[in-house]
Backbone as CSV, one residue per row, in Angstrom:
resi,resn,N_x,N_y,N_z,CA_x,CA_y,CA_z,C_x,C_y,C_z
1,MET,18.168,13.849,-17.705,19.293,13.042,-17.090,18.829,12.418,-15.826
2,LYS,19.321,11.298,-15.533,19.003,10.572,-14.319,19.977,10.989,-13.234
3,LEU,19.518,10.845,-12.001,20.356,11.300,-10.870,21.643,10.514,-10.820
4,PHE,21.574,9.224,-11.168,22.799,8.395,-10.997,23.797,8.648,-12.163
5,GLU,23.331,9.320,-13.266,24.279,9.725,-14.276,25.127,10.914,-13.851
6,ILE,24.548,11.754,-12.972,25.275,12.906,-12.513,26.211,12.581,-11.374
7,LEU,25.662,11.752,-10.389,26.427,11.442,-9.181,27.381,10.271,-9.448
8,ASN,28.348,10.175,-8.510,29.238,9.041,-8.545,28.440,7.767,-8.303
9,PRO,28.654,6.686,-8.999,27.827,5.455,-8.778,27.926,4.877,-7.390
10,ASN,29.060,5.203,-6.633,29.210,4.693,-5.259,28.518,5.543,-4.232
11,CYS,27.878,6.647,-4.678,27.220,7.575,-3.768,25.857,6.938,-3.245
12,LEU,25.629,7.055,-1.980,24.345,6.600,-1.466,23.305,7.702,-1.500
13,CYS,22.094,7.370,-1.971,21.037,8.362,-2.110,19.836,7.957,-1.189
14,GLU,19.235,8.990,-0.698,18.049,8.735,0.124,16.799,9.268,-0.516
15,GLU,15.722,8.501,-0.532,14.519,8.925,-1.156,13.667,9.730,-0.118
16,VAL,13.265,10.912,-0.531,12.486,11.822,0.288,11.116,12.048,-0.363
17,PHE,10.063,11.939,0.465,8.712,12.179,-0.078,8.215,13.561,0.386
18,LEU,7.541,14.210,-0.541,6.983,15.594,-0.286,5.500,15.537,-0.356
19,ASP,4.838,16.431,0.371,3.348,16.551,0.296,3.027,17.677,-0.720
20,GLN,1.794,18.006,-0.770,1.324,19.031,-1.840,2.027,20.381,-1.624
21,ASP,2.286,20.741,-0.409,2.950,22.029,-0.165,4.429,21.979,-0.262
22,ARG,5.016,20.848,-0.742,6.467,20.674,-0.912,7.165,20.577,0.410
23,ASN,6.462,20.153,1.487,7.078,19.921,2.821,7.521,18.429,2.861
24,ILE,8.661,18.238,3.557,9.147,16.857,3.664,8.206,16.070,4.615
25,ILE,7.853,14.849,4.174,7.021,13.936,4.972,7.965,13.086,5.791
26,SER,7.772,13.033,7.094,8.696,12.261,7.954,8.340,10.793,7.817
27,GLU,7.108,10.413,7.596,6.730,9.037,7.551,7.068,8.435,6.149
28,ALA,7.134,7.198,6.058,7.533,6.551,4.854,6.451,5.527,4.527
29,ALA,6.600,4.843,3.377,5.702,3.844,2.908,6.451,2.616,2.446
30,ILE,5.974,1.459,2.611,6.613,0.245,2.082,5.860,-0.264,0.910
31,ARG,6.592,-0.877,-0.033,5.957,-1.372,-1.238,5.289,-2.701,-0.989
32,GLN,4.104,-2.863,-1.578,3.318,-4.090,-1.509,2.498,-4.230,-2.754
33,TYR,1.897,-5.376,-2.892,1.082,-5.713,-4.107,-0.373,-5.832,-3.726
34,LYS,-1.252,-5.594,-4.674,-2.666,-5.678,-4.434,-3.292,-6.392,-5.576
35,ARG,-4.413,-7.110,-5.305,-5.125,-7.842,-6.339,-6.339,-6.936,-6.769
36,THR,-6.427,-6.653,-8.024,-7.574,-6.010,-8.592,-8.096,-6.850,-9.709
37,ASP,-9.296,-7.367,-9.567,-9.814,-8.344,-10.539,-8.836,-9.552,-10.675
38,LYS,-8.326,-9.743,-11.856,-7.373,-10.795,-12.060,-5.955,-10.315,-12.272
39,LYS,-5.742,-9.060,-11.903,-4.404,-8.439,-12.104,-3.754,-8.156,-10.747
40,ILE,-2.412,-8.112,-10.767,-1.650,-7.741,-9.588,-1.029,-6.423,-9.877
41,VAL,-1.275,-5.405,-8.956,-0.773,-4.098,-9.135,0.092,-3.660,-8.026
42,PRO,1.165,-2.917,-8.212,1.978,-2.480,-7.094,1.299,-1.299,-6.332
43,ARG,1.392,-1.261,-5.024,0.921,-0.243,-4.186,1.870,0.065,-3.070
44,TYR,1.571,1.085,-2.291,2.396,1.446,-1.078,1.525,1.437,0.137
45,ARG,2.081,0.847,1.236,1.361,0.780,2.531,1.949,1.898,3.375
46,CYS,1.106,2.819,3.890,1.541,3.954,4.691,1.945,3.441,6.095
47,LEU,3.021,3.896,6.627,3.420,3.513,7.928,2.996,4.453,9.054
48,ALA,2.778,5.721,8.703,2.296,6.707,9.653,1.539,7.760,8.946
49,GLY,1.004,8.660,9.707,0.206,9.779,9.113,-1.300,9.422,9.164
50,PRO,-2.115,10.208,8.507,-3.544,10.033,8.575,-4.028,8.752,7.894
51,LYS,-3.232,8.206,7.003,-3.595,6.975,6.285,-2.746,5.786,6.715
52,ALA,-2.311,5.748,7.938,-1.455,4.677,8.426,-2.134,3.292,8.227
53,GLY,-1.406,2.328,7.650,-1.921,1.084,7.416,-2.738,0.879,6.131
54,LYS,-2.976,1.937,5.367,-3.780,1.831,4.148,-2.911,1.661,2.925
55,LEU,-3.433,1.073,1.919,-2.736,0.967,0.601,-3.089,2.121,-0.228
56,VAL,-2.130,2.815,-0.803,-2.324,3.916,-1.653,-1.488,3.709,-2.956
57,SER,-1.888,4.417,-3.997,-1.207,4.248,-5.256,0.175,4.932,-5.357
58,ASN,0.276,6.043,-4.700,1.515,6.852,-4.684,1.951,6.981,-3.198
59,ALA,3.277,6.929,-2.986,3.720,7.113,-1.578,3.470,8.443,-1.049
60,GLY,3.331,9.502,-1.868,3.037,10.812,-1.442,1.699,11.002,-0.913
61,ASP,0.729,10.075,-1.229,-0.683,10.187,-0.814,-0.826,9.878,0.654
62,CYS,0.242,9.391,1.333,0.074,9.034,2.760,-0.134,10.289,3.593
63,ALA,0.302,11.421,3.174,0.162,12.652,3.923,-1.161,13.415,3.660
64,HIS,-1.929,12.985,2.715,-3.226,13.623,2.411,-4.199,13.289,3.525
65,ARG,-4.908,14.331,3.895,-5.958,14.177,4.902,-7.169,13.446,4.380
66,LYS,-7.785,12.589,5.224,-8.995,11.857,4.838,-10.155,12.820,4.822
67,ASP,-11.049,12.584,3.901,-12.284,13.345,3.819,-13.272,12.851,4.875
68,PRO,-13.659,13.633,5.822,-14.538,13.199,6.976,-15.841,12.612,6.449
69,ARG,-16.394,13.210,5.408,-17.692,12.762,4.937,-17.565,11.337,4.364
70,LYS,-16.506,11.057,3.580,-16.320,9.784,3.053,-16.017,8.686,4.144
71,VAL,-15.375,9.111,5.179,-15.114,8.213,6.344,-16.429,7.836,6.955
72,ARG,-17.278,8.799,7.246,-18.562,8.432,7.843,-19.419,7.550,6.965
73,LEU,-19.433,7.816,5.629,-20.171,7.015,4.672,-19.625,5.572,4.638
74,GLY,-18.335,5.439,4.602,-17.703,4.128,4.563,-17.991,3.316,5.764
75,ARG,-17.992,3.940,6.979,-18.316,3.181,8.205,-19.726,2.743,8.193
76,LYS,-20.695,3.535,7.689,-22.070,3.236,7.606,-22.201,2.038,6.661
77,ILE,-21.604,2.026,5.539,-21.725,0.887,4.574,-21.184,-0.326,5.196
78,MET,-19.975,-0.225,5.887,-19.385,-1.431,6.553,-20.330,-2.067,7.586
79,ARG,-21.042,-1.222,8.317,-21.986,-1.712,9.338,-23.168,-2.445,8.663
80,MET,-23.642,-1.839,7.553,-24.803,-2.415,6.877,-24.483,-3.771,6.168
81,LYS,-23.337,-3.846,5.559,-22.985,-5.035,4.709,-21.900,-5.873,5.296
82,LYS,-21.817,-5.908,6.626,-20.731,-6.599,7.276,-20.687,-8.079,6.923
83,GLY,-21.838,-8.781,7.003,-21.880,-10.182,6.700,-21.520,-10.553,5.234
84,VAL,-22.032,-9.698,4.335,-21.770,-9.945,2.960,-20.255,-9.780,2.602
85,ILE,-19.658,-8.729,3.245,-18.191,-8.465,3.017,-17.343,-9.605,3.520
86,ILE,-17.684,-10.142,4.707,-16.928,-11.233,5.271,-17.079,-12.482,4.392
87,ARG,-18.267,-12.825,3.968,-18.483,-14.010,3.136,-17.736,-13.933,1.814
88,LYS,-17.826,-12.788,1.167,-17.161,-12.621,-0.118,-15.632,-12.574,0.012
89,GLY,-15.142,-12.108,1.153,-13.704,-12.049,1.375,-13.190,-13.396,1.620
90,GLU,-13.937,-14.310,2.262,-13.453,-15.699,2.478,-13.360,-16.437,1.153
91,ILE,-14.347,-16.173,0.229,-14.351,-16.824,-1.070,-13.172,-16.382,-1.888
92,SER,-12.895,-15.113,-1.917,-11.796,-14.575,-2.787,-10.461,-14.963,-2.226
93,LYS,-10.332,-15.101,-0.887,-9.033,-15.492,-0.360,-8.631,-16.955,-0.697
94,GLN,-9.596,-17.749,-1.155,-9.287,-19.134,-1.499,-8.778,-19.242,-2.875
95,LYS,-8.944,-18.204,-3.693,-8.521,-18.241,-5.133,-7.018,-18.166,-5.184
96,GLY,-6.535,-18.688,-6.355,-5.089,-18.761,-6.567,-4.408,-17.377,-6.632
97,ILE,-5.052,-16.361,-7.246,-4.437,-15.100,-7.421,-4.194,-14.412,-6.071
98,SER,-5.053,-14.593,-5.108,-4.865,-14.036,-3.780,-3.726,-14.733,-3.049
99,LYS,-3.532,-15.984,-3.220,-2.416,-16.671,-2.641,-1.110,-16.214,-3.237
100,ILE,-1.096,-15.952,-4.546,0.105,-15.436,-5.197,0.468,-14.065,-4.655
101,VAL,-0.533,-13.161,-4.444,-0.265,-11.872,-3.900,0.281,-11.975,-2.490
102,THR,-0.320,-12.865,-1.700,0.195,-13.069,-0.340,1.649,-13.465,-0.296
103,ARG,2.022,-14.416,-1.229,3.450,-14.866,-1.241,4.359,-13.759,-1.729
104,MET,3.865,-12.945,-2.668,4.711,-11.797,-3.192,4.937,-10.809,-2.073
105,ASN,3.929,-10.471,-1.258,4.093,-9.520,-0.178,4.964,-10.072,0.921
106,GLN,4.856,-11.412,1.181,5.760,-11.991,2.152,7.185,-11.945,1.694
107,ARG,7.416,-12.151,0.429,8.814,-12.104,-0.125,9.356,-10.668,0.019
108,LEU,8.509,-9.662,-0.241,8.962,-8.296,-0.117,9.348,-7.973,1.306
109,MET,8.597,-8.501,2.283,8.880,-8.233,3.697,9.905,-9.144,4.277
110,GLY,10.261,-10.196,3.573,11.280,-11.069,4.072,10.702,-12.054,5.087
111,THR,9.440,-12.342,5.088,8.794,-13.277,5.996,8.316,-14.534,5.344
112,LEU,8.759,-14.872,4.131,8.319,-16.057,3.421,8.839,-17.288,4.120
113,PRO,7.987,-18.221,4.431,8.488,-19.470,5.120,9.413,-20.236,4.195
114,ALA,10.295,-20.995,4.812,11.284,-21.801,4.029,10.607,-22.834,3.181
115,GLY,11.121,-23.071,2.009,10.627,-24.072,1.127,9.594,-23.523,0.143
116,GLN,9.400,-22.237,0.072,8.406,-21.695,-0.904,9.070,-20.703,-1.807
């Protein structure tokens, strides 16, 4: 049974996120879209916690602690391939699918300019 089948339809419900230990997470996440290859997939952007500002597949992943070893390795790779990453990013941002994702995220946030 769904929650709304049990409760009165006029009842307001609040969504609560739990971590692995079933503790309530105080921070929340907002819904956004991400481009993977030529597909658009829904994701969540963490607003607080150890992954603040990152896109995760589940809102509950915002409370998971980052692996320090992976963080060090990622920073090392970013330093080594900085120019390549910037160049490829500029090329991919010119493609139509990236512009579609940008507009979809602006629409979700309510910041879409008039006339679009």
